C-alpha positions as CSV (number, residue, x, y, z in Angstrom):
1,M,164.7,178.1,-137.2
2,I,162.2,177.8,-134.3
3,R,159.3,180.1,-134.7
4,V,157.3,181.0,-131.6
5,R,153.9,182.8,-131.8
6,V,152.3,184.0,-128.6
7,D,148.6,184.8,-129.1
8,R,147.2,187.6,-126.9
9,D,143.7,189.1,-126.5
10,R,143.8,192.5,-128.1
11,D,141.9,194.2,-125.3
12,T,143.2,192.5,-122.1
13,R,146.7,191.6,-123.5
14,R,146.3,188.2,-121.8
15,I,147.9,185.2,-123.4
16,T,145.3,183.0,-125.1
17,G,147.7,180.4,-126.5
18,F,151.1,179.8,-128.1
19,R,152.6,177.9,-131.0
20,V,156.2,176.6,-131.3
21,E,157.3,175.1,-134.6
22,G,160.4,174.2,-136.5
23,H,163.9,173.2,-135.5
24,A,166.7,175.4,-134.3
25,L,169.4,173.7,-136.4
26,F,172.0,175.1,-133.9
27,A,173.8,171.7,-133.6
28,E,173.1,168.1,-134.5
29,S,170.1,166.3,-133.0
30,G,170.8,165.5,-129.3
31,K,173.3,168.3,-128.9
32,D,171.2,171.3,-129.9
33,I,171.1,173.5,-126.8
34,V,168.7,176.0,-128.4
35,C,166.1,173.3,-129.2
36,A,166.6,171.8,-125.7
37,G,166.2,175.1,-124.0
38,V,163.0,176.1,-126.0
39,S,161.5,172.6,-125.4
40,A,162.3,172.7,-121.7
41,V,160.7,176.2,-121.3
42,T,157.6,175.5,-123.4
43,V,156.8,172.0,-122.3
44,G,157.7,173.0,-118.7
45,T,155.2,175.8,-118.9
46,V,152.4,173.4,-120.0
47,N,153.4,171.1,-117.1
48,A,153.6,173.9,-114.6
49,A,150.1,175.2,-115.6
50,E,148.7,171.9,-114.5
51,A,150.9,171.0,-111.6
52,V,151.1,174.5,-110.0
53,V,148.0,176.3,-111.2
54,G,145.7,173.4,-111.6
55,V,144.7,174.3,-115.2
56,E,145.0,171.7,-118.0
57,L,145.9,173.5,-121.3
58,T,144.8,172.1,-124.6
59,A,148.1,171.0,-126.2
60,L,149.0,169.3,-129.5
61,M,152.6,168.0,-129.6
62,E,154.3,166.5,-132.6
63,S,157.8,166.5,-133.8
64,G,158.8,170.1,-134.3
65,L,155.4,171.4,-133.1
66,L,153.7,172.4,-129.9
67,D,150.4,174.2,-130.2
68,V,148.7,175.3,-127.0
69,T,145.4,176.9,-126.2
70,V,144.4,178.5,-122.9
71,P,140.9,177.5,-121.8
72,K,138.3,180.3,-121.6
73,G,136.2,181.2,-118.6
74,L,138.7,180.4,-115.9
75,P,138.0,181.9,-112.5
76,E,140.0,185.0,-111.9
77,P,142.5,183.7,-109.3
78,K,143.4,180.8,-111.6
79,S,143.5,182.9,-114.6
80,A,145.9,185.4,-113.0
81,S,148.2,182.7,-111.8
82,L,148.2,181.1,-115.2
83,Q,149.1,184.4,-116.8
84,L,152.0,184.7,-114.5
85,V,153.3,181.3,-115.6
86,L,152.8,182.2,-119.3
87,E,154.4,185.6,-119.0
88,S,157.4,183.9,-117.4
89,M,157.6,181.6,-120.4
90,V,157.7,184.7,-122.7
91,V,160.6,186.2,-120.7
92,M,162.5,183.0,-120.9
93,L,162.0,182.7,-124.6
94,Q,163.0,186.3,-125.2
95,T,166.2,185.6,-123.2
96,I,167.0,182.6,-125.5
97,E,166.2,184.8,-128.6
98,Q,168.6,187.5,-127.4
99,S,171.4,185.0,-127.3
100,Y,170.5,182.8,-130.2
101,G,168.5,185.0,-132.5
102,K,169.6,183.3,-135.7
103,H,167.9,180.1,-134.5
104,I,164.7,181.4,-132.8
105,R,162.1,184.1,-133.6
106,L,159.4,185.1,-131.1
107,K,156.4,187.0,-132.4
108,Q,153.4,188.3,-130.3
109,N,150.1,188.2,-132.1
110,Y,147.2,190.4,-130.8
111,E,143.8,189.0,-131.8
């Protein structure tokens, strides 16, 4: 199962990072649409943060793991744009979870 944890600031509710770990085990490697969908959404979000918003996220990527931290102290316009990209990711992951809930779990963590 893929486990996704979205970390949020308790007061502002803004996303401060996210962690994706595990494997969907929906189908054999190379044919697993759940894994492919989650990877496309999460890695695409990291790439969009840099290409569209101009913010480089701190990311550790290994087999079965993507751990991302949002930098602190961003100017408000960039921060707001980045949050829009990150919130879009959450909606996309929730959509995948609705269809394939046996293979992905999304948890939001308020720090």
